Residue frames as a rotation matrix with the C-alpha (Angstrom) as fourth column:
MET 1
-0.554 0.261 -0.790 21.93
0.353 -0.786 -0.507 -9.75
-0.754 -0.560 0.343 10.85
ARG 2
-0.883 0.108 -0.456 20.87
-0.434 -0.558 0.708 -8.90
-0.178 0.823 0.540 7.31
LEU 3
-0.626 0.694 -0.356 18.19
0.329 0.649 0.686 -11.69
0.708 0.312 -0.634 7.23
ARG 4
-0.396 0.428 -0.813 16.88
0.888 -0.048 -0.458 -10.53
-0.235 -0.902 -0.361 10.56
THR 5
-0.695 0.084 -0.714 16.58
-0.041 -0.996 -0.077 -7.05
-0.718 -0.024 0.696 9.35
TYR 6
-0.797 0.490 -0.353 14.65
-0.413 -0.016 0.911 -8.12
0.440 0.872 0.215 6.17
LYS 7
-0.530 0.608 -0.591 12.57
0.665 0.730 0.155 -10.42
0.526 -0.311 -0.792 8.19
ARG 8
-0.512 0.303 -0.804 11.66
0.623 -0.513 -0.590 -7.39
-0.591 -0.803 0.074 10.53
ILE 9
-0.790 0.197 -0.580 10.85
-0.475 -0.795 0.377 -5.16
-0.387 0.573 0.722 7.51
ALA 10
-0.774 0.510 -0.376 8.70
-0.090 0.499 0.862 -7.81
0.627 0.701 -0.340 6.00
GLY 11
-0.422 0.651 -0.631 6.60
0.859 0.510 -0.047 -8.07
0.291 -0.562 -0.774 9.18
ILE 12
-0.975 0.095 -0.198 5.60
-0.033 -0.954 -0.298 -4.43
-0.218 -0.284 0.934 9.27
THR 13
-0.511 0.846 0.151 1.84
0.844 0.460 0.276 -4.08
0.164 0.268 -0.949 9.77
ASN 14
0.692 0.701 -0.172 1.19
0.722 -0.679 0.135 -0.61
-0.022 -0.218 -0.976 10.88
ASP 15
0.639 -0.388 0.664 2.64
-0.040 -0.879 -0.476 2.92
0.768 0.278 -0.577 11.09
VAL 16
0.771 -0.348 0.534 3.94
-0.622 -0.230 0.749 2.42
-0.138 -0.909 -0.394 14.56
GLU 17
0.598 -0.551 0.582 6.00
0.354 0.833 0.425 -0.62
-0.719 -0.048 0.694 13.52
ARG 18
0.610 -0.402 0.682 7.25
0.676 -0.185 -0.714 1.17
0.413 0.897 0.159 10.40
GLU 19
0.682 -0.384 0.622 8.51
-0.378 -0.914 -0.149 3.97
0.625 -0.134 -0.769 12.53
GLU 20
0.766 -0.381 0.517 10.10
-0.378 0.383 0.843 1.57
-0.519 -0.841 0.149 15.07
VAL 21
0.554 -0.569 0.608 11.97
0.744 0.666 -0.055 -0.16
-0.374 0.482 0.792 12.31
ASP 22
0.666 -0.283 0.690 12.98
0.300 -0.745 -0.595 3.19
0.683 0.604 -0.411 10.79
ARG 23
0.700 -0.407 0.587 14.37
-0.693 -0.586 0.420 4.35
0.173 -0.701 -0.692 14.16
GLU 24
0.726 -0.427 0.539 16.14
-0.038 0.758 0.651 1.00
-0.687 -0.493 0.534 14.75
LEU 25
0.573 -0.493 0.655 17.86
0.819 0.320 -0.477 1.09
0.026 0.809 0.587 11.35
ALA 26
0.561 -0.413 0.718 19.02
-0.077 -0.889 -0.452 4.71
0.824 0.198 -0.530 11.88
ASP 27
0.740 -0.406 0.536 20.40
-0.633 -0.153 0.759 3.87
-0.226 -0.901 -0.370 15.41
ARG 28
0.661 -0.443 0.606 22.21
0.214 0.885 0.413 0.92
-0.719 -0.144 0.680 13.98
PHE 29
0.046 -0.570 0.821 23.45
0.983 0.174 0.066 2.28
-0.180 0.803 0.568 10.58
GLY 30
-0.799 -0.317 -0.511 23.02
0.252 -0.948 0.195 6.03
-0.547 0.027 0.837 10.68
PRO 31
-0.151 0.792 -0.592 20.59
-0.469 -0.584 -0.662 8.04
-0.870 0.178 0.460 8.69
PRO 32
-0.114 0.129 0.985 19.05
0.451 0.890 -0.064 5.94
-0.885 0.437 -0.160 6.04
PRO 33
-0.982 -0.126 -0.139 19.03
-0.053 -0.522 0.851 6.87
-0.180 0.844 0.506 2.32
PRO 34
-0.270 0.927 -0.260 15.45
-0.930 -0.321 -0.180 7.54
-0.251 0.193 0.949 0.76
ALA 35
-0.293 0.227 -0.929 15.42
-0.566 0.742 0.360 4.02
0.770 0.631 -0.089 -0.65
VAL 36
-0.921 -0.074 -0.383 15.15
0.239 0.670 -0.703 2.58
0.308 -0.739 -0.599 2.73
GLY 37
-0.623 0.766 -0.158 12.07
-0.407 -0.491 -0.770 4.75
-0.668 -0.415 0.618 3.47
ASN 38
-0.089 0.638 -0.765 10.51
-0.977 0.093 0.191 3.58
0.193 0.765 0.615 0.15
LEU 39
-0.549 -0.094 -0.831 11.15
-0.116 0.993 -0.036 -0.10
0.828 0.077 -0.556 1.23
LEU 40
-0.961 0.240 -0.136 9.46
0.175 0.149 -0.973 0.50
-0.213 -0.959 -0.185 4.53
ASP 41
-0.376 0.863 -0.336 6.49
-0.755 -0.496 -0.429 2.13
-0.537 0.092 0.838 2.89
TYR 42
-0.243 0.297 -0.923 6.16
-0.738 0.561 0.375 -0.90
0.630 0.772 0.083 0.33
ALA 43
-0.860 -0.066 -0.505 6.37
0.193 0.876 -0.442 -3.34
0.472 -0.478 -0.741 3.23
LEU 44
-0.735 0.665 -0.132 3.57
-0.124 -0.323 -0.938 -1.42
-0.667 -0.673 0.320 5.04
LEU 45
-0.173 0.697 -0.696 1.47
-0.968 -0.249 -0.009 -1.41
-0.180 0.672 0.718 1.67
LYS 46
-0.578 -0.041 -0.815 2.13
-0.379 0.898 0.224 -5.15
0.722 0.439 -0.535 1.25
GLY 47
-0.978 0.164 -0.132 0.79
0.196 0.480 -0.855 -5.87
-0.077 -0.862 -0.501 4.69
LEU 48
-0.413 0.877 -0.245 -2.39
-0.507 -0.445 -0.738 -3.85
-0.756 -0.181 0.629 4.09
ALA 49
-0.188 0.406 -0.894 -2.90
-0.968 0.079 0.239 -5.41
0.168 0.911 0.378 0.73
GLU 50
-0.785 -0.143 -0.602 -2.62
-0.080 0.988 -0.131 -8.89
0.614 -0.054 -0.788 2.18
ARG 51
-0.879 0.469 -0.084 -5.11
0.171 0.148 -0.974 -8.07
-0.444 -0.871 -0.210 4.98
ILE 52
-0.134 0.870 -0.474 -7.75
-0.543 -0.465 -0.699 -6.77
-0.829 0.164 0.535 2.48
LEU 53
0.030 0.112 0.993 -7.17
0.418 0.901 -0.114 -9.50
-0.908 0.419 -0.020 0.01
VAL 54
0.593 0.004 -0.805 -5.90
-0.693 -0.508 -0.513 -7.39
-0.411 0.862 -0.298 -2.89
SER 55
0.771 -0.309 0.556 -4.57
0.398 0.916 -0.043 -9.91
-0.497 0.254 0.830 -5.34
SER 56
-0.020 -0.938 0.346 -2.25
0.994 0.020 0.112 -7.57
-0.112 0.346 0.932 -7.10
ILE 57
0.596 0.055 -0.801 -0.95
0.096 -0.995 0.003 -4.01
-0.797 -0.079 -0.598 -7.43
GLU 58
0.253 -0.353 0.901 0.15
0.961 0.199 -0.192 -2.81
-0.112 0.914 0.390 -10.80
ARG 59
0.224 -0.125 -0.966 1.99
0.131 -0.979 0.157 0.39
-0.966 -0.162 -0.203 -11.79
ARG 60
0.114 -0.143 0.983 1.90
0.993 0.004 -0.115 1.99
0.012 0.990 0.143 -15.23
ALA 61
-0.285 -0.332 0.899 3.49
0.515 -0.844 -0.149 5.30
0.808 0.421 0.411 -15.78
ASN 62
-0.905 -0.050 0.423 1.59
-0.286 -0.665 -0.690 7.57
0.316 -0.745 0.587 -13.39
GLU 63
0.213 0.976 -0.047 -1.23
-0.797 0.201 0.570 5.16
0.566 -0.084 0.820 -12.63
SER 64
-0.856 -0.406 0.321 -1.62
-0.516 0.715 -0.471 2.33
-0.038 -0.569 -0.822 -10.08
GLY 65
0.069 0.923 -0.379 -4.14
-0.705 0.314 0.636 -0.45
0.706 0.223 0.672 -10.51
ASP 66
-0.711 -0.118 0.694 -5.29
-0.660 0.453 -0.599 -2.54
-0.243 -0.884 -0.400 -7.50
GLN 67
-0.465 0.509 -0.725 -6.92
-0.375 0.628 0.682 -5.82
0.802 0.588 -0.101 -8.37
ILE 68
-0.548 0.324 0.771 -9.64
-0.769 0.168 -0.617 -6.72
-0.329 -0.931 0.157 -5.87
SER 69
-0.968 0.108 -0.227 -10.83
0.008 0.915 0.403 -10.32
0.251 0.389 -0.887 -6.23
SER 70
-0.109 0.993 0.049 -14.59
-0.760 -0.115 0.639 -11.02
0.640 0.033 0.767 -6.48
GLY 71
0.487 0.406 -0.773 -15.81
0.103 0.852 0.513 -13.02
0.867 -0.329 0.373 -3.58
ASP 72
-0.571 -0.722 -0.391 -13.26
0.593 -0.032 -0.805 -11.71
0.568 -0.691 0.446 -1.11
ASP 73
-0.053 0.399 -0.915 -14.34
0.904 -0.370 -0.214 -9.84
-0.424 -0.839 -0.341 2.05
VAL 74
-0.151 0.004 -0.989 -13.44
-0.130 -0.991 0.016 -6.60
-0.980 0.131 0.150 0.20
SER 75
0.026 0.251 0.968 -15.16
0.873 0.467 -0.144 -7.02
-0.488 0.848 -0.207 -3.28
PRO 76
-0.775 -0.285 0.564 -15.18
0.559 -0.724 0.403 -4.50
0.293 0.628 0.721 -5.99
GLU 77
0.113 0.941 0.319 -18.62
0.542 -0.327 0.774 -3.47
0.833 0.086 -0.547 -4.86
LYS 78
0.637 -0.055 -0.769 -17.42
0.746 -0.208 0.633 -2.66
-0.195 -0.977 -0.091 -1.32
ALA 79
-0.364 -0.901 -0.236 -14.55
0.808 -0.432 0.401 -0.80
-0.464 -0.045 0.885 -2.74
ARG 80
-0.482 0.323 0.815 -16.86
0.534 -0.629 0.565 1.32
0.695 0.708 0.131 -4.97
ARG 81
0.630 0.773 -0.071 -18.80
0.511 -0.344 0.788 2.15
0.585 -0.533 -0.612 -1.89
ALA 82
0.330 -0.568 -0.754 -15.66
0.764 -0.308 0.567 3.26
-0.554 -0.763 0.333 0.05
HIS 83
-0.701 -0.578 -0.417 -14.73
0.203 -0.722 0.661 5.47
-0.683 0.379 0.624 -3.06
PRO 84
0.164 0.903 0.397 -18.15
0.654 0.202 -0.729 6.33
-0.739 0.379 -0.557 -4.54
VAL 85
0.622 0.102 -0.777 -16.95
-0.292 -0.890 -0.350 9.46
-0.727 0.444 -0.524 -6.35
GLN 86
0.460 -0.463 0.757 -15.61
0.851 0.475 -0.227 8.65
-0.254 0.749 0.612 -9.86
GLY 87
0.736 -0.226 0.638 -13.06
0.176 -0.846 -0.503 11.40
0.653 0.483 -0.583 -10.00
GLY 88
0.718 -0.558 0.416 -10.11
-0.662 -0.362 0.657 12.71
-0.216 -0.746 -0.629 -8.21
GLY 89
-0.237 -0.890 -0.389 -7.98
-0.941 0.310 -0.134 10.35
0.240 0.335 -0.911 -10.10
ILE 90
-0.739 -0.022 0.674 -9.93
-0.394 0.825 -0.406 7.26
-0.547 -0.565 -0.618 -8.87
ALA 91
0.116 0.811 -0.573 -11.98
-0.993 0.075 -0.094 4.87
-0.034 0.580 0.814 -11.07
PHE 92
-0.167 -0.038 0.985 -12.89
-0.176 0.984 0.008 1.20
-0.970 -0.172 -0.171 -11.46
ASP 93
-0.739 -0.064 -0.671 -12.74
-0.672 0.146 0.726 -0.69
0.051 0.987 -0.151 -14.63
PRO 94
0.294 0.864 -0.408 -15.39
-0.827 0.444 0.345 -3.42
0.479 0.236 0.845 -15.50
GLY 95
0.131 -0.344 -0.930 -13.09
0.124 0.936 -0.328 -6.15
0.984 -0.073 0.166 -14.19
GLY 96
0.854 0.353 -0.383 -13.03
0.395 0.039 0.918 -4.64
0.339 -0.935 -0.106 -10.71
THR 97
-0.182 -0.963 -0.196 -9.62
0.967 -0.139 -0.213 -2.96
0.178 -0.229 0.957 -10.79
LEU 98
0.791 0.235 -0.565 -9.36
0.465 -0.831 0.305 0.16
-0.398 -0.504 -0.766 -8.90
TRP 99
-0.008 -0.851 0.525 -7.15
0.926 -0.204 -0.316 2.64
0.376 0.484 0.790 -10.87
MET 100
0.782 0.127 -0.610 -5.75
0.454 -0.787 0.419 5.76
-0.427 -0.604 -0.673 -9.32
ARG 101
0.601 -0.609 0.518 -3.58
0.177 -0.531 -0.829 8.59
0.779 0.590 -0.211 -10.61
ILE 102
0.701 -0.454 -0.550 -0.46
0.636 0.049 0.770 9.01
-0.322 -0.890 0.323 -8.59
GLU 103
0.869 -0.477 -0.134 2.23
-0.495 -0.849 -0.183 11.61
-0.027 0.226 -0.974 -8.45
ARG 104
0.670 -0.686 -0.284 5.58
0.279 0.587 -0.760 10.43
0.688 0.430 0.585 -9.80
ARG 105
-0.168 -0.814 0.557 7.44
-0.209 -0.523 -0.827 12.65
0.964 -0.255 -0.082 -7.52
GLY 106
0.289 0.316 0.903 5.68
-0.916 -0.181 0.357 11.70
0.277 -0.931 0.237 -4.20
ARG 107
-0.722 -0.342 0.601 5.84
-0.564 0.794 -0.227 8.69
-0.400 -0.503 -0.766 -2.06
ILE 108
-0.425 0.601 -0.677 3.93
-0.651 0.316 0.690 6.19
0.628 0.734 0.257 -4.34
ALA 109
-0.637 0.150 -0.756 3.53
0.373 0.919 -0.131 3.38
0.675 -0.365 -0.641 -1.87
GLU 110
-0.878 0.273 -0.393 2.04
0.257 -0.423 -0.869 5.85
-0.403 -0.864 0.301 0.63
SER 111
-0.567 0.685 -0.458 -0.35
-0.811 -0.561 0.165 7.31
-0.144 0.465 0.873 -1.93
VAL 112
-0.441 0.394 -0.806 -1.56
-0.302 0.781 0.547 3.82
0.846 0.484 -0.225 -2.89
ARG 113
-0.754 0.109 -0.647 -2.00
0.562 0.617 -0.551 2.80
0.339 -0.780 -0.526 0.74
ASN 114
-0.872 0.418 -0.254 -3.98
-0.132 -0.702 -0.700 5.91
-0.470 -0.577 0.667 1.59
VAL 115
-0.399 0.726 -0.560 -6.45
-0.863 -0.092 0.497 4.99
0.309 0.682 0.663 -1.16
LEU 116
-0.290 0.252 -0.923 -6.71
-0.002 0.965 0.264 1.31
0.957 0.078 -0.279 0.09
LEU 117
-0.973 -0.230 -0.027 -6.84
0.024 0.018 -1.000 2.09
0.230 -0.973 -0.012 3.79
PRO 118
-0.408 0.876 0.257 -10.62
-0.893 -0.324 -0.313 2.97
-0.191 -0.357 0.914 3.81
LEU 119
0.048 0.458 -0.888 -11.24
-0.629 0.704 0.329 -0.54
0.776 0.543 0.321 2.41
GLU 120
-0.694 -0.440 -0.570 -9.80
0.136 0.697 -0.704 -2.08
0.707 -0.566 -0.424 5.53
THR 121
-0.934 0.357 0.017 -12.19
-0.129 -0.293 -0.947 -0.24
-0.333 -0.887 0.320 7.78
LYS 122
-0.154 0.882 -0.445 -15.21
-0.985 -0.102 0.137 -1.16
0.075 0.459 0.885 5.47
ARG 123
-0.682 -0.159 -0.714 -14.73
-0.302 0.950 0.077 -4.90
0.666 0.268 -0.696 6.20
């Protein structure tokens, strides 16, 4: 049952599936601790990152760096067009890494996903 549950979590691709898995886990095991919500958020972020060909996501203190590979459907140039304002905690370095300031208290995976989501619609 544990392997099936992990496989189901790893297969999350959208908000509807995330909520379904969350409800299933609550029905089966009772109210989940916050760590389960974080796991579901990261699974959702991972699915998005794979779809838009983000090669890596790195976290340092209160920043997240998302490496967008050159030559992919979502190049650094397309990412810059999706986030043209250099401010609000979002900036690109010369290597094409999108850096964003994130709140340490908030839902980090959700914050990163919200910045990457426009890149999926720009494809």
